[in-house]
N, CA, C and O atoms as a GROMACS GRO file, in nm:
protein
  352
    1MET      N    1   0.334   1.641  -2.710
    1MET     CA    2   0.158   1.602  -2.790
    1MET      C    3   0.164   1.446  -2.658
    1MET      O    4   0.249   1.361  -2.632
    2PRO      N    5   0.023   1.479  -2.605
    2PRO     CA    6   0.071   1.360  -2.499
    2PRO      C    7   0.062   1.205  -2.544
    2PRO      O    8  -0.013   1.164  -2.632
    3LYS      N    9   0.147   1.129  -2.470
    3LYS     CA   10   0.134   0.973  -2.499
    3LYS      C   11  -0.013   0.912  -2.517
    3LYS      O   12  -0.117   0.972  -2.491
    4ARG      N   13  -0.005   0.830  -2.548
    4ARG     CA   14  -0.182   0.771  -2.580
    4ARG      C   15  -0.150   0.670  -2.493
    4ARG      O   16  -0.032   0.637  -2.475
    5MET      N   17  -0.227   0.626  -2.445
    5MET     CA   18  -0.251   0.488  -2.316
    5MET      C   19  -0.310   0.394  -2.436
    5MET      O   20  -0.400   0.401  -2.519
    6PRO      N   21  -0.168   0.267  -2.385
    6PRO     CA   22  -0.205   0.203  -2.461
    6PRO      C   23  -0.344   0.137  -2.456
    6PRO      O   24  -0.412   0.187  -2.366
    7MET      N   25  -0.415   0.026  -2.535
    7MET     CA   26  -0.536   0.012  -2.563
    7MET      C   27  -0.541  -0.164  -2.490
    7MET      O   28  -0.472  -0.251  -2.543
    8ILE      N   29  -0.622  -0.194  -2.377
    8ILE     CA   30  -0.625  -0.298  -2.284
    8ILE      C   31  -0.757  -0.391  -2.305
    8ILE      O   32  -0.872  -0.347  -2.315
    9ARG      N   33  -0.732  -0.479  -2.309
    9ARG     CA   34  -0.852  -0.539  -2.407
    9ARG      C   35  -0.868  -0.723  -2.301
    9ARG      O   36  -0.789  -0.808  -2.261
   10ASP      N   37  -1.005  -0.704  -2.297
   10ASP     CA   38  -1.006  -0.844  -2.163
   10ASP      C   39  -0.985  -0.962  -2.268
   10ASP      O   40  -1.020  -0.951  -2.385
   11ASN      N   41  -0.915  -1.096  -2.207
   11ASN     CA   42  -0.842  -1.228  -2.216
   11ASN      C   43  -0.974  -1.305  -2.287
   11ASN      O   44  -1.082  -1.310  -2.227
   12THR      N   45  -0.960  -1.353  -2.394
   12THR     CA   46  -1.058  -1.432  -2.483
   12THR      C   47  -1.094  -1.546  -2.352
   12THR      O   48  -1.029  -1.557  -2.248
   13ASP      N   49  -1.217  -1.623  -2.395
   13ASP     CA   50  -1.252  -1.699  -2.322
   13ASP      C   51  -1.110  -1.865  -2.294
   13ASP      O   52  -1.085  -1.929  -2.192
   14GLU      N   53  -1.035  -1.880  -2.476
   14GLU     CA   54  -0.944  -1.924  -2.458
   14GLU      C   55  -0.828  -1.894  -2.362
   14GLU      O   56  -0.791  -1.977  -2.279
   15GLU      N   57  -0.772  -1.768  -2.378
   15GLU     CA   58  -0.679  -1.743  -2.323
   15GLU      C   59  -0.685  -1.726  -2.220
   15GLU      O   60  -0.578  -1.732  -2.158
   16GLU      N   61  -0.866  -1.681  -2.112
   16GLU     CA   62  -0.818  -1.740  -1.992
   16GLU      C   63  -0.788  -1.898  -1.931
   16GLU      O   64  -0.706  -1.925  -1.844
   17ARG      N   65  -0.885  -2.000  -2.006
   17ARG     CA   66  -0.842  -2.120  -1.989
   17ARG      C   67  -0.707  -2.184  -1.965
   17ARG      O   68  -0.678  -2.273  -1.885
   18ALA      N   69  -0.612  -2.103  -2.072
   18ALA     CA   70  -0.516  -2.116  -2.068
   18ALA      C   71  -0.433  -2.077  -1.966
   18ALA      O   72  -0.391  -2.162  -1.887
   19ILE      N   73  -0.391  -1.914  -1.952
   19ILE     CA   74  -0.360  -1.867  -1.834
   19ILE      C   75  -0.436  -1.944  -1.698
   19ILE      O   76  -0.360  -1.907  -1.608
   20GLN      N   77  -0.501  -1.996  -1.657
   20GLN     CA   78  -0.542  -2.030  -1.530
   20GLN      C   79  -0.494  -2.197  -1.503
   20GLN      O   80  -0.482  -2.239  -1.388
   21LYS      N   81  -0.465  -2.298  -1.641
   21LYS     CA   82  -0.430  -2.396  -1.651
   21LYS      C   83  -0.295  -2.382  -1.615
   21LYS      O   84  -0.237  -2.486  -1.586
   22GLY      N   85  -0.236  -2.283  -1.611
   22GLY     CA   86  -0.086  -2.252  -1.631
   22GLY      C   87  -0.061  -2.234  -1.488
   22GLY      O   88   0.006  -2.317  -1.427
   23ILE      N   89  -0.124  -2.104  -1.414
   23ILE     CA   90  -0.096  -2.106  -1.258
   23ILE      C   91  -0.165  -2.262  -1.208
   23ILE      O   92  -0.142  -2.303  -1.094
   24ARG      N   93  -0.221  -2.316  -1.272
   24ARG     CA   94  -0.329  -2.498  -1.167
   24ARG      C   95  -0.165  -2.570  -1.151
   24ARG      O   96  -0.136  -2.660  -1.071
   25SER      N   97  -0.064  -2.502  -1.256
   25SER     CA   98   0.022  -2.645  -1.278
   25SER      C   99   0.160  -2.561  -1.262
   25SER      O  100   0.261  -2.613  -1.309
   26ASP      N  101   0.173  -2.409  -1.186
   26ASP     CA  102   0.304  -2.375  -1.114
   26ASP      C  103   0.287  -2.434  -0.998
   26ASP      O  104   0.178  -2.491  -0.990
   27PRO      N  105   0.377  -2.445  -0.876
   27PRO     CA  106   0.355  -2.498  -0.812
   27PRO      C  107   0.477  -2.426  -0.726
   27PRO      O  108   0.541  -2.476  -0.633
   28ASP      N  109   0.488  -2.304  -0.781
   28ASP     CA  110   0.543  -2.160  -0.709
   28ASP      C  111   0.392  -2.102  -0.691
   28ASP      O  112   0.384  -2.009  -0.610
   29ALA      N  113   0.269  -2.143  -0.753
   29ALA     CA  114   0.168  -2.022  -0.674
   29ALA      C  115   0.025  -2.173  -0.656
   29ALA      O  116  -0.032  -2.236  -0.745
   30PRO      N  117   0.016  -2.180  -0.552
   30PRO     CA  118  -0.060  -2.250  -0.486
   30PRO      C  119  -0.162  -2.179  -0.492
   30PRO      O  120  -0.148  -2.057  -0.489
   31GLU      N  121  -0.334  -2.258  -0.503
   31GLU     CA  122  -0.410  -2.203  -0.472
   31GLU      C  123  -0.422  -2.205  -0.320
   31GLU      O  124  -0.364  -2.272  -0.235
   32ILE      N  125  -0.564  -2.058  -0.309
   32ILE     CA  126  -0.519  -2.048  -0.119
   32ILE      C  127  -0.698  -2.032  -0.137
   32ILE      O  128  -0.782  -1.979  -0.209
   33LEU      N  129  -0.682  -2.140   0.011
   33LEU     CA  130  -0.790  -2.176   0.048
   33LEU      C  131  -0.904  -2.072   0.159
   33LEU      O  132  -0.887  -1.985   0.245
   34PRO      N  133  -0.972  -2.112   0.123
   34PRO     CA  134  -1.090  -1.949   0.188
   34PRO      C  135  -1.063  -2.005   0.360
   34PRO      O  136  -1.104  -1.932   0.451
   35SER      N  137  -0.992  -2.138   0.391
   35SER     CA  138  -0.949  -2.129   0.547
   35SER      C  139  -0.839  -2.080   0.535
   35SER      O  140  -0.776  -2.066   0.641
   36GLN      N  141  -0.777  -2.037   0.417
   36GLN     CA  142  -0.601  -1.922   0.487
   36GLN      C  143  -0.661  -1.820   0.477
   36GLN      O  144  -0.753  -1.783   0.404
   37LYS      N  145  -0.574  -1.750   0.595
   37LYS     CA  146  -0.559  -1.632   0.640
   37LYS      C  147  -0.460  -1.545   0.482
   37LYS      O  148  -0.364  -1.577   0.413
   38VAL      N  149  -0.546  -1.437   0.486
   38VAL     CA  150  -0.447  -1.322   0.358
   38VAL      C  151  -0.425  -1.226   0.404
   38VAL      O  152  -0.534  -1.173   0.427
   39ALA      N  153  -0.318  -1.142   0.446
   39ALA     CA  154  -0.269  -0.970   0.460
   39ALA      C  155  -0.338  -0.922   0.408
   39ALA      O  156  -0.354  -0.935   0.287
   40ARG      N  157  -0.406  -0.847   0.487
   40ARG     CA  158  -0.474  -0.746   0.441
   40ARG      C  159  -0.397  -0.577   0.427
   40ARG      O  160  -0.320  -0.520   0.505
   41VAL      N  161  -0.448  -0.539   0.315
   41VAL     CA  162  -0.346  -0.419   0.275
   41VAL      C  163  -0.391  -0.331   0.327
   41VAL      O  164  -0.503  -0.362   0.369
   42GLY      N  165  -0.358  -0.212   0.352
   42GLY     CA  166  -0.391  -0.054   0.399
   42GLY      C  167  -0.413  -0.090   0.512
   42GLY      O  168  -0.390  -0.198   0.565
   43ARG      N  169  -0.485   0.049   0.575
   43ARG     CA  170  -0.560   0.136   0.679
   43ARG      C  171  -0.628   0.013   0.759
   43ARG      O  172  -0.716  -0.057   0.709
   44PRO      N  173  -0.574  -0.005   0.893
   44PRO     CA  174  -0.750  -0.096   0.974
   44PRO      C  175  -0.878  -0.054   0.988
   44PRO      O  176  -0.898   0.051   1.049
   45VAL      N  177  -0.966  -0.115   0.942
   45VAL     CA  178  -1.097  -0.066   0.929
   45VAL      C  179  -1.080  -0.029   1.049
   45VAL      O  180  -1.021  -0.085   1.141
   46GLY      N  181  -1.162   0.115   1.044
   46GLY     CA  182  -1.230   0.181   1.193
   46GLY      C  183  -1.143   0.322   1.186
   46GLY      O  184  -1.185   0.438   1.194
   47GLN      N  185  -1.017   0.277   1.170
   47GLN     CA  186  -0.932   0.399   1.174
   47GLN      C  187  -0.932   0.516   1.061
   47GLN      O  188  -0.889   0.509   0.946
   48SER      N  189  -0.986   0.617   1.121
   48SER     CA  190  -1.034   0.722   1.022
   48SER      C  191  -0.884   0.818   0.980
   48SER      O  192  -0.787   0.760   1.028
   49LYS      N  193  -0.853   0.914   0.923
   49LYS     CA  194  -0.779   1.020   0.876
   49LYS      C  195  -0.812   1.095   0.812
   49LYS      O  196  -0.889   1.063   0.722
   50LYS      N  197  -0.781   1.196   0.824
   50LYS     CA  198  -0.802   1.348   0.762
   50LYS      C  199  -0.656   1.434   0.746
   50LYS      O  200  -0.560   1.476   0.810
   51GLN      N  201  -0.728   1.424   0.590
   51GLN     CA  202  -0.602   1.522   0.522
   51GLN      C  203  -0.604   1.644   0.563
   51GLN      O  204  -0.685   1.730   0.597
   52VAL      N  205  -0.433   1.619   0.546
   52VAL     CA  206  -0.417   1.814   0.596
   52VAL      C  207  -0.262   1.899   0.524
   52VAL      O  208  -0.155   1.845   0.495
   53THR      N  209  -0.291   2.008   0.517
   53THR     CA  210  -0.144   2.096   0.466
   53THR      C  211  -0.068   2.092   0.573
   53THR      O  212  -0.141   2.103   0.671
   54VAL      N  213   0.084   2.078   0.614
   54VAL     CA  214   0.114   2.168   0.689
   54VAL      C  215   0.280   2.164   0.596
   54VAL      O  216   0.337   2.087   0.519
   55ARG      N  217   0.320   2.353   0.688
   55ARG     CA  218   0.458   2.342   0.662
   55ARG      C  219   0.576   2.327   0.738
   55ARG      O  220   0.577   2.382   0.849
   56LEU      N  221   0.696   2.249   0.693
   56LEU     CA  222   0.812   2.183   0.787
   56LEU      C  223   0.856   2.253   0.754
   56LEU      O  224   0.825   2.323   0.657
   57ASP      N  225   0.955   2.262   0.828
   57ASP     CA  226   1.080   2.278   0.828
   57ASP      C  227   1.178   2.218   0.738
   57ASP      O  228   1.175   2.098   0.764
   58LYS      N  229   1.258   2.239   0.651
   58LYS     CA  230   1.361   2.121   0.561
   58LYS      C  231   1.434   2.023   0.654
   58LYS      O  232   1.446   1.912   0.602
   59ASP      N  233   1.496   2.037   0.798
   59ASP     CA  234   1.579   2.024   0.829
   59ASP      C  235   1.466   1.865   0.911
   59ASP      O  236   1.474   1.743   0.907
   60LEU      N  237   1.352   1.987   0.988
   60LEU     CA  238   1.251   1.836   1.027
   60LEU      C  239   1.233   1.731   0.927
   60LEU      O  240   1.270   1.620   0.965
   61LEU      N  241   1.166   1.741   0.759
   61LEU     CA  242   1.137   1.671   0.741
   61LEU      C  243   1.257   1.604   0.704
   61LEU      O  244   1.241   1.482   0.713
   62GLU      N  245   1.369   1.637   0.665
   62GLU     CA  246   1.484   1.539   0.659
   62GLU      C  247   1.491   1.454   0.767
   62GLU      O  248   1.490   1.336   0.734
   63ILE      N  249   1.498   1.478   0.907
   63ILE     CA  250   1.481   1.390   0.974
   63ILE      C  251   1.373   1.282   1.004
   63ILE      O  252   1.394   1.177   1.066
   64LEU      N  253   1.263   1.319   0.955
   64LEU     CA  254   1.185   1.258   0.932
   64LEU      C  255   1.214   1.107   0.855
   64LEU      O  256   1.215   0.994   0.904
   65ARG      N  257   1.236   1.151   0.722
   65ARG     CA  258   1.252   1.107   0.591
   65ARG      C  259   1.406   0.970   0.620
   65ARG      O  260   1.422   0.858   0.572
   66ALA      N  261   1.505   1.064   0.737
   66ALA     CA  262   1.603   0.979   0.737
   66ALA      C  263   1.606   0.840   0.737
   66ALA      O  264   1.687   0.776   0.670
   67PRO      N  265   1.507   0.784   0.821
   67PRO     CA  266   1.545   0.589   0.870
   67PRO      C  267   1.472   0.542   0.721
   67PRO      O  268   1.514   0.436   0.674
   68GLU      N  269   1.365   0.616   0.644
   68GLU     CA  270   1.324   0.523   0.551
   68GLU      C  271   1.222   0.671   0.450
   68GLU      O  272   1.146   0.750   0.507
   69PRO      N  273   1.243   0.672   0.340
   69PRO     CA  274   1.132   0.787   0.332
   69PRO      C  275   1.019   0.751   0.285
   69PRO      O  276   0.940   0.837   0.247
   70LYS      N  277   0.991   0.625   0.277
   70LYS     CA  278   0.786   0.540   0.284
   70LYS      C  279   0.831   0.619   0.458
   70LYS      O  280   0.922   0.649   0.534
   71GLY      N  281   0.690   0.617   0.435
   71GLY     CA  282   0.653   0.613   0.603
   71GLY      C  283   0.699   0.733   0.760
   71GLY      O  284   0.716   0.712   0.880
   72TRP      N  285   0.703   0.855   0.671
   72TRP     CA  286   0.716   0.930   0.696
   72TRP      C  287   0.623   0.982   0.794
   72TRP      O  288   0.642   1.007   0.913
   73GLN      N  289   0.484   0.996   0.700
   73GLN     CA  290   0.393   1.062   0.744
   73GLN      C  291   0.354   0.994   0.883
   73GLN      O  292   0.297   1.046   0.979
   74THR      N  293   0.399   0.873   0.867
   74THR     CA  294   0.307   0.785   0.998
   74THR      C  295   0.403   0.799   1.090
   74THR      O  296   0.368   0.792   1.207
   75ARG      N  297   0.502   0.814   1.067
   75ARG     CA  298   0.661   0.872   1.169
   75ARG      C  299   0.619   0.970   1.256
   75ARG      O  300   0.644   0.966   1.376
   76LEU      N  301   0.509   1.125   1.159
   76LEU     CA  302   0.511   1.209   1.262
   76LEU      C  303   0.396   1.219   1.299
   76LEU      O  304   0.364   1.315   1.369
   77ASN      N  305   0.304   1.122   1.261
   77ASN     CA  306   0.144   1.076   1.359
   77ASN      C  307   0.196   1.063   1.475
   77ASN      O  308   0.170   1.144   1.564
   78GLN      N  309   0.299   0.936   1.497
   78GLN     CA  310   0.313   0.903   1.604
   78GLN      C  311   0.414   0.960   1.702
   78GLN      O  312   0.435   0.929   1.820
   79ALA      N  313   0.474   1.054   1.622
   79ALA     CA  314   0.568   1.148   1.773
   79ALA      C  315   0.439   1.284   1.792
   79ALA      O  316   0.416   1.347   1.895
   80LEU      N  317   0.375   1.298   1.668
   80LEU     CA  318   0.287   1.408   1.672
   80LEU      C  319   0.201   1.337   1.842
   80LEU      O  320   0.226   1.406   1.941
   81ARG      N  321   0.136   1.248   1.859
   81ARG     CA  322   0.020   1.182   1.957
   81ARG      C  323   0.156   1.149   2.089
   81ARG      O  324   0.127   1.172   2.207
   82ASP      N  325   0.295   1.096   2.055
   82ASP     CA  326   0.332   1.122   2.156
   82ASP      C  327   0.376   1.238   2.224
   82ASP      O  328   0.421   1.225   2.338
   83ALA      N  329   0.370   1.332   2.179
   83ALA     CA  330   0.413   1.478   2.252
   83ALA      C  331   0.270   1.506   2.311
   83ALA      O  332   0.258   1.575   2.412
   84LEU      N  333   0.161   1.449   2.246
   84LEU     CA  334   0.017   1.534   2.264
   84LEU      C  335   0.011   1.488   2.405
   84LEU      O  336  -0.005   1.565   2.500
   85THR      N  337   0.032   1.307   2.418
   85THR     CA  338  -0.032   1.257   2.515
   85THR      C  339   0.076   1.261   2.631
   85THR      O  340   0.033   1.231   2.742
   86ARG      N  341   0.190   1.288   2.623
   86ARG     CA  342   0.301   1.270   2.707
   86ARG      C  343   0.205   1.328   2.846
   86ARG      O  344   0.117   1.414   2.846
   87THR      N  345   0.267   1.230   2.982
   87THR     CA  346   0.253   1.249   3.078
   87THR      C  347   0.363   1.368   3.185
   87THR      O  348   0.465   1.300   3.196
   88THR      N  349   0.383   1.474   3.246
   88THR     CA  350   0.507   1.435   3.254
   88THR      C  351   0.481   1.478   3.432
   88THR      O  352   0.573   1.463   3.513
   0.00000   0.00000   0.00000
């Protein structure tokens, strides 16, 4: 039998005020002002990607994932770009 997801409810106004008060009083959680830059997460704007399926030899995939399992697709993309645009 599948597990049920827990019910999630919105904070009451009183709970929200208490949370916001706690945030304001926490010196380790300073307010970010509009003039401060916030790091953007995700792919840069204007850079489009197309999802494809490709089969790779197991040893090649291990090499791509060796430095760090996260980011292997980006490394593959760069390796292909370098190989295809290399001038000889």
